[in-house]
Backbone as a printed PyTorch tensor [residue, N CA C, xyz], in Angstrom:
tensor([[[  25.2730,  -46.3490, -100.1420],
         [  24.6880,  -46.8360,  -98.8970],
         [  23.3620,  -46.1230,  -98.6560]],

        [[  22.3610,  -46.8840,  -98.2540],
         [  21.0370,  -46.3230,  -97.9570],
         [  20.5750,  -46.9020,  -96.6320]],

        [[  20.2110,  -46.0420,  -95.7260],
         [  19.6040,  -46.4950,  -94.4600],
         [  18.1150,  -46.1950,  -94.5160]],

        [[  17.3290,  -47.1720,  -94.0770],
         [  15.8760,  -47.0680,  -94.1500],
         [  15.2890,  -47.1960,  -92.7540]],

        [[  14.3570,  -46.3410,  -92.4320],
         [  13.7050,  -46.3880,  -91.1210],
         [  12.1990,  -46.4480,  -91.3320]],

        [[  11.5910,  -47.5440,  -90.8480],
         [  10.1460,  -47.7050,  -90.9660],
         [   9.4480,  -47.1950,  -89.7140]],

        [[   8.2130,  -46.8140,  -89.8860],
         [   7.3700,  -46.4240,  -88.7600],
         [   5.9160,  -46.6240,  -89.1500]],

        [[   5.0370,  -46.5890,  -88.1510],
         [   3.6110,  -46.6570,  -88.4310],
         [   2.9450,  -47.9770,  -88.1080]],

        [[   3.7160,  -48.9700,  -87.7020],
         [   3.1090,  -50.2430,  -87.3550],
         [   2.3430,  -50.1470,  -86.0450]],

        [[   1.6280,  -51.2230,  -85.7250],
         [   0.8810,  -51.2440,  -84.4820],
         [  -0.1660,  -52.3230,  -84.4670]],

        [[  -1.0630,  -52.2050,  -83.5080],
         [  -2.1590,  -53.1570,  -83.3370],
         [  -3.4520,  -52.5120,  -83.8180]],

        [[  -4.1810,  -53.2300,  -84.6420],
         [  -5.4280,  -52.6990,  -85.1840],
         [  -6.4330,  -53.8410,  -85.3000]],

        [[  -7.7010,  -53.5200,  -85.2090],
         [  -8.7390,  -54.5350,  -85.3810],
         [  -8.9710,  -54.8250,  -86.8590]],

        [[  -9.4550,  -56.0010,  -87.1240],
         [  -9.7780,  -56.3630,  -88.4980],
         [ -10.7300,  -55.3330,  -89.0990]],

        [[ -10.4670,  -54.9660,  -90.3480],
         [ -11.2500,  -53.9390,  -91.0160],
         [ -10.6740,  -52.5450,  -90.8780]],

        [[  -9.6990,  -52.3940,  -90.0000],
         [  -9.1000,  -51.1010,  -89.7760],
         [  -8.0160,  -50.7570,  -90.7810]],

        [[  -7.3550,  -49.6220,  -90.5310],
         [  -6.3390,  -49.1200,  -91.4550],
         [  -5.0740,  -48.7140,  -90.6980]],

        [[  -3.9640,  -48.8090,  -91.3960],
         [  -2.6860,  -48.2990,  -90.9170],
         [  -1.9300,  -47.7360,  -92.1070]],

        [[  -1.0500,  -46.7680,  -91.8390],
         [  -0.1580,  -46.2820,  -92.8810],
         [   1.2730,  -46.4330,  -92.3960]],

        [[   2.0360,  -47.1940,  -93.1560],
         [   3.4550,  -47.3620,  -92.8720],
         [   4.2660,  -46.3300,  -93.6500]],

        [[   5.3310,  -45.8730,  -93.0200],
         [   6.2530,  -44.9400,  -93.6770],
         [   7.6560,  -45.5140,  -93.6590]],

        [[   8.4010,  -45.2250,  -94.6830],
         [   9.8000,  -45.6470,  -94.7800],
         [  10.5940,  -44.4420,  -95.2630]],

        [[  11.4580,  -43.9290,  -94.4070],
         [  12.2510,  -42.7620,  -94.7540],
         [  13.6940,  -43.1770,  -94.9920]],

        [[  14.2270,  -42.7310,  -96.1160],
         [  15.5960,  -43.0720,  -96.5060],
         [  16.5750,  -41.9990,  -96.0810]],

        [[  17.8350,  -42.4050,  -95.9350],
         [  18.8850,  -41.4940,  -95.4800],
         [  19.4330,  -40.6370,  -96.6110]],

        [[  18.9770,  -40.8830,  -97.8210],
         [  19.4130,  -40.1110,  -98.9770],
         [  18.2460,  -39.9550,  -99.9320]],

        [[  18.4390,  -39.1850, -100.9570],
         [  17.3920,  -38.9770, -101.9330],
         [  16.9580,  -40.3060, -102.5500]],

        [[  15.6490,  -40.4930, -102.6720],
         [  15.1440,  -41.7170, -103.2940],
         [  14.8480,  -41.5110, -104.7730]],

        [[  15.1090,  -40.3070, -105.2630],
         [  14.7720,  -39.9850, -106.6510],
         [  15.4180,  -40.9630, -107.6130]],

        [[  16.6610,  -41.3330, -107.3260],
         [  17.4010,  -42.1930, -108.2460],
         [  17.4110,  -43.6550, -107.8270]],

        [[  16.6910,  -43.9910, -106.7780],
         [  16.6030,  -45.3930, -106.3690],
         [  15.6480,  -46.0990, -107.3240]],

        [[  16.1060,  -47.1700, -107.9350],
         [  15.3570,  -47.8050, -109.0200],
         [  13.9810,  -48.3060, -108.5830]],

        [[  13.9360,  -48.9030, -107.4060],
         [  12.6580,  -49.4110, -106.9210],
         [  12.6860,  -49.4560, -105.4040]],

        [[  11.5460,  -49.1810, -104.8300],
         [  11.3970,  -49.3350, -103.3890],
         [  10.1610,  -50.1850, -103.1500]],

        [[  10.1890,  -50.8970, -102.0420],
         [   9.0700,  -51.7910, -101.8060],
         [   8.8690,  -52.1350, -100.3530]],

        [[   7.7820,  -52.8180, -100.1440],
         [   7.4440,  -53.3410,  -98.8220],
         [   7.3500,  -54.8580,  -98.9100]],

        [[   7.9610,  -55.5100,  -97.9620],
         [   7.8870,  -56.9550,  -97.8120],
         [   7.3550,  -57.2300,  -96.4120]],

        [[   6.8810,  -58.4480,  -96.2020],
         [   6.4170,  -58.8110,  -94.8640],
         [   6.7900,  -60.2510,  -94.5520]],

        [[   6.9320,  -60.5030,  -93.2600],
         [   7.2550,  -61.8440,  -92.8000],
         [   6.2840,  -62.2220,  -91.6870]],

        [[   5.2900,  -63.0530,  -92.0240],
         [   4.3520,  -63.5110,  -90.9900],
         [   5.0600,  -64.4580,  -90.0280]],

        [[   4.5040,  -64.6570,  -88.8570],
         [   5.1360,  -65.5500,  -87.8760],
         [   5.3360,  -66.9450,  -88.4440]],

        [[   6.5520,  -67.4520,  -88.3630],
         [   6.8430,  -68.8010,  -88.8110],
         [   6.8810,  -68.9960,  -90.3110]],

        [[   6.8350,  -67.9030,  -91.0710],
         [   6.8210,  -68.0160,  -92.5250],
         [   7.9570,  -67.2210,  -93.1340]],

        [[   8.1530,  -67.4120,  -94.4330],
         [   9.2020,  -66.6890,  -95.1330],
         [   8.7560,  -65.2730,  -95.4810]],

        [[   9.7450,  -64.4280,  -95.6890],
         [   9.4610,  -63.0600,  -96.1110],
         [   8.8710,  -63.0710,  -97.5120]],

        [[   7.8660,  -62.2350,  -97.7420],
         [   7.2120,  -62.1760,  -99.0430],
         [   7.0320,  -60.7370,  -99.4950]],

        [[   6.9830,  -60.5830, -100.8120],
         [   6.7560,  -59.2750, -101.3980],
         [   5.3180,  -58.8300, -101.1520]],

        [[   5.1440,  -57.5610, -100.8100],
         [   3.8100,  -56.9830, -100.6660],
         [   3.5320,  -56.0210, -101.8170]],

        [[   4.4220,  -55.0480, -102.0030],
         [   4.2170,  -54.0430, -103.0490],
         [   5.5380,  -53.3840, -103.3830]],

        [[   5.6520,  -52.9520, -104.6320],
         [   6.8330,  -52.2150, -105.0590],
         [   6.4230,  -51.0040, -105.8780]],

        [[   7.3200,  -50.0200, -105.9260],
         [   7.1090,  -48.8480, -106.7660],
         [   8.4500,  -48.4670, -107.3670]],

        [[   8.4570,  -48.2410, -108.6690],
         [   9.7010,  -47.8970, -109.3500],
         [   9.9350,  -46.3860, -109.3130]],

        [[  11.1130,  -45.9980, -109.7780],
         [  11.4270,  -44.5710, -109.8350],
         [  10.4850,  -43.8460, -110.7830]],

        [[   9.9300,  -44.5870, -111.7260],
         [   8.9770,  -43.9860, -112.6560],
         [   7.5480,  -44.0020, -112.1710]],

        [[   7.3280,  -44.5770, -110.9980],
         [   5.9880,  -44.5810, -110.4170],
         [   5.1650,  -45.8120, -110.7090]],

        [[   5.7370,  -46.7790, -111.3960],
         [   5.0000,  -48.0130, -111.6610],
         [   4.8950,  -48.8410, -110.3840]],

        [[   3.7230,  -49.3950, -110.1540],
         [   3.4850,  -50.1530, -108.9280],
         [   3.1440,  -51.6060, -109.2180]],

        [[   3.4040,  -52.4280, -108.2240],
         [   3.1020,  -53.8570, -108.3300],
         [   2.6860,  -54.3510, -106.9570]],

        [[   1.6810,  -55.2320, -106.9220],
         [   1.1670,  -55.7300, -105.6520],
         [   1.0150,  -57.2440, -105.6890]],

        [[   1.1880,  -57.8670, -104.5380],
         [   0.8480,  -59.2730, -104.4270],
         [  -0.6790,  -59.3660, -104.4670]],

        [[  -1.1970,  -60.4390, -105.0370],
         [  -2.6380,  -60.5470, -105.2520],
         [  -3.4440,  -60.3680, -103.9760]],

        [[  -2.9370,  -60.8550, -102.8670],
         [  -3.7100,  -60.8520, -101.6200],
         [  -3.9670,  -59.4530, -101.0580]],

        [[  -3.2520,  -58.4390, -101.5540],
         [  -3.4570,  -57.0760, -101.0340],
         [  -4.0210,  -56.1280, -102.0800]],

        [[  -4.1830,  -56.5890, -103.2880],
         [  -4.7040,  -55.7110, -104.3520],
         [  -6.0860,  -55.1960, -103.9750]],

        [[  -6.2710,  -53.8930, -104.1660],
         [  -7.5360,  -53.2650, -103.8290],
         [  -7.6330,  -52.8280, -102.3800]],

        [[  -6.6800,  -53.2690, -101.5580],
         [  -6.6920,  -52.8860, -100.1300],
         [  -5.4820,  -52.0340,  -99.7520]],

        [[  -4.3490,  -52.3110, -100.3300],
         [  -3.1050,  -51.5920, -100.0110],
         [  -2.7140,  -50.6750, -101.1720]],

        [[  -2.0870,  -49.5570, -100.8350],
         [  -1.5860,  -48.6330, -101.8470],
         [  -0.1820,  -48.1860, -101.4710]],

        [[   0.7530,  -48.3590, -102.3890],
         [   2.1180,  -47.8890, -102.1750],
         [   2.2920,  -46.5690, -102.9140]],

        [[   3.0120,  -45.6550, -102.2820],
         [   3.2670,  -44.3570, -102.9190],
         [   4.6240,  -43.8500, -102.4380]],

        [[   5.1300,  -42.8480, -103.1370],
         [   6.4200,  -42.2840, -102.7550],
         [   6.3750,  -40.7720, -102.8360]],

        [[   7.0860,  -40.1200, -101.9240],
         [   7.2290,  -38.6780, -101.9140],
         [   8.7220,  -38.3980, -102.0060]],

        [[   9.1900,  -38.1040, -103.2040],
         [  10.6230,  -37.9010, -103.4080],
         [  11.1540,  -36.7240, -102.5940]],

        [[  10.3350,  -35.7070, -102.4090],
         [  10.7920,  -34.5270, -101.6700],
         [  11.0740,  -34.8560, -100.2010]],

        [[  10.3800,  -35.8680,  -99.6880],
         [  10.5630,  -36.2600,  -98.2910],
         [  11.3900,  -37.5300,  -98.1450]],

        [[  11.8850,  -38.0540,  -99.2650],
         [  12.6640,  -39.3000,  -99.2460],
         [  11.9020,  -40.4240,  -98.5410]],

        [[  10.6130,  -40.4800,  -98.7910],
         [   9.7520,  -41.3890,  -98.0360],
         [   8.8460,  -42.1810,  -98.9650]],

        [[   8.6710,  -43.4430,  -98.6200],
         [   7.7180,  -44.3240,  -99.2790],
         [   6.6670,  -44.7230,  -98.2560]],

        [[   5.4220,  -44.7970,  -98.7100],
         [   4.3150,  -45.1200,  -97.8210],
         [   3.6310,  -46.4110,  -98.2650]],

        [[   3.0020,  -47.0450,  -97.3010],
         [   2.1140,  -48.1700,  -97.6030],
         [   0.8240,  -47.9310,  -96.8300]],

        [[  -0.2070,  -47.5260,  -97.5600],
         [  -1.5230,  -47.3460,  -96.9510],
         [  -2.2310,  -48.6910,  -96.9700]],

        [[  -2.6120,  -49.1630,  -95.8030],
         [  -3.2360,  -50.4800,  -95.6730],
         [  -4.6540,  -50.3120,  -95.1380]],

        [[  -5.6300,  -50.6690,  -95.9450],
         [  -7.0380,  -50.5830,  -95.5630],
         [  -7.6440,  -51.9800,  -95.4970]],

        [[  -8.7910,  -52.0750,  -94.8560],
         [  -9.5070,  -53.3480,  -94.7510],
         [  -8.5750,  -54.4640,  -94.2870]],

        [[  -7.8440,  -54.1890,  -93.2400],
         [  -6.8530,  -55.1500,  -92.7690],
         [  -7.5020,  -56.4280,  -92.2620]],

        [[  -6.7810,  -57.5260,  -92.4690],
         [  -7.2490,  -58.8480,  -92.0700],
         [  -6.2300,  -59.4670,  -91.1020]],

        [[  -6.6720,  -60.4090,  -90.2770],
         [  -5.7040,  -61.0590,  -89.3720],
         [  -4.5170,  -61.6660,  -90.1140]],

        [[  -4.7260,  -62.1330,  -91.3360],
         [  -3.6250,  -62.7390,  -92.0840],
         [  -2.6170,  -61.7090,  -92.5930]],

        [[  -2.8980,  -60.4250,  -92.4010],
         [  -1.9140,  -59.3910,  -92.7230],
         [  -0.9020,  -59.1990,  -91.5880]],

        [[  -1.1370,  -59.8750,  -90.4740],
         [  -0.2180,  -59.7750,  -89.3410],
         [   1.1710,  -60.2480,  -89.7460]],

        [[   2.1700,  -59.3930,  -89.5240],
         [   3.5370,  -59.7000,  -89.9290],
         [   4.4590,  -58.5670,  -89.4970]],

        [[   5.7510,  -58.8230,  -89.6200],
         [   6.7280,  -57.7420,  -89.5550],
         [   6.8910,  -57.2230,  -90.9830]],

        [[   6.7290,  -55.9360,  -91.1610],
         [   6.8060,  -55.3230,  -92.4800],
         [   8.1690,  -54.6310,  -92.6290]],

        [[   8.8100,  -54.9310,  -93.7530],
         [  10.1460,  -54.4070,  -94.0200],
         [  10.1380,  -53.5330,  -95.2630]],

        [[  10.8520,  -52.4360,  -95.1940],
         [  11.0550,  -51.5720,  -96.3490],
         [  12.3170,  -52.0070,  -97.0770]],

        [[  12.2680,  -51.9190,  -98.3920],
         [  13.4020,  -52.3220,  -99.2260],
         [  13.6940,  -51.2520, -100.2650]],

        [[  14.9790,  -51.0630, -100.5230],
         [  15.4170,  -50.1820, -101.6080],
         [  16.3540,  -50.9710, -102.5110]],

        [[  16.0990,  -50.8870, -103.8000],
         [  16.9140,  -51.6270, -104.7640],
         [  17.6030,  -50.6620, -105.7090]],

        [[  18.9370,  -50.8080, -105.8010],
         [  19.7150,  -50.0130, -106.7290],
         [  20.2890,  -50.9340, -107.7920]],

        [[  19.9620,  -50.6590, -109.0480],
         [  20.4300,  -51.5170, -110.1310],
         [  21.9480,  -51.4720, -110.2650]],

        [[  22.5310,  -50.3060, -109.9960],
         [  23.9850,  -50.1950, -110.0490],
         [  24.5640,  -50.9900, -108.8880]],

        [[  25.2410,  -52.0500, -109.2000],
         [  25.7940,  -52.9070, -108.1620],
         [  24.8310,  -53.9390, -107.6380]],

        [[  23.5920,  -53.9350, -108.1660],
         [  22.5630,  -54.9020, -107.7570],
         [  22.4430,  -54.9460, -106.2390]],

        [[  22.2530,  -53.8000, -105.6440],
         [  22.2530,  -53.7160, -104.1820],
         [  20.8430,  -53.6100, -103.6290]],

        [[  20.6180,  -54.3440, -102.5440],
         [  19.3760,  -54.2710, -101.7970],
         [  19.6670,  -53.7610, -100.4020]],

        [[  18.8210,  -52.8630,  -99.9300],
         [  18.9340,  -52.3440,  -98.5750],
         [  17.6060,  -52.5840,  -97.8540]],

        [[  17.7020,  -52.8510,  -96.5530],
         [  16.5210,  -53.1870,  -95.7650],
         [  16.4270,  -52.3310,  -94.5140]],

        [[  15.1960,  -52.0370,  -94.1300],
         [  14.9670,  -51.4090,  -92.8470],
         [  14.9350,  -52.4540,  -91.7510]],

        [[  14.6960,  -51.9910,  -90.5400],
         [  14.7290,  -52.8880,  -89.3810],
         [  13.4100,  -53.6150,  -89.1800]],

        [[  12.3730,  -53.1670,  -89.8480],
         [  11.0620,  -53.7980,  -89.7360],
         [  10.1640,  -53.1220,  -88.7260]],

        [[   8.8680,  -53.2100,  -88.9900],
         [   7.8660,  -52.6860,  -88.0720],
         [   6.7330,  -53.7100,  -87.9590]],

        [[   6.2870,  -53.9560,  -86.7430],
         [   5.2830,  -54.9860,  -86.4970],
         [   3.8850,  -54.4670,  -86.7710]],

        [[   3.1300,  -55.2510,  -87.5270],
         [   1.7020,  -54.9800,  -87.7460],
         [   0.9370,  -56.1850,  -87.2280]],

        [[   0.0210,  -55.9430,  -86.3050],
         [  -0.7980,  -57.0060,  -85.7460],
         [  -2.2610,  -56.6520,  -85.9420]],

        [[  -2.9920,  -57.5520,  -86.5840],
         [  -4.4140,  -57.3440,  -86.8470],
         [  -5.1970,  -58.3630,  -86.0350]],

        [[  -6.0260,  -57.8770,  -85.1410],
         [  -6.8170,  -58.7680,  -84.2970],
         [  -8.1790,  -59.0230,  -84.9190]],

        [[  -8.6950,  -60.2100,  -84.6710],
         [  -9.9990,  -60.5660,  -85.2460],
         [ -11.1480,  -60.1760,  -84.3260]]])
């Protein structure tokens, strides 16, 4: 079982920056992959970025060069640094943890990011 708590969302003007944090209730060292997803208003949830236990990262094309995902195993925390934010980045952002053993996915409660134009 993994509980995830996100923080760092808020309201920001276009071009601004935010850093999201996701803290897990247990060590993330052995969690196969952690990621950030988002759900814009009226749309389906979509992948934003992932990072594996080995540090490999993956991003959706629309955020490449603007967002950076990282992890601090000592703090059981994953971050999403978001720069050059655009109004279309407005969404509820969710943290995800994936464990290959049992094919389990865990989700946080979400944090709202609103980018004004």
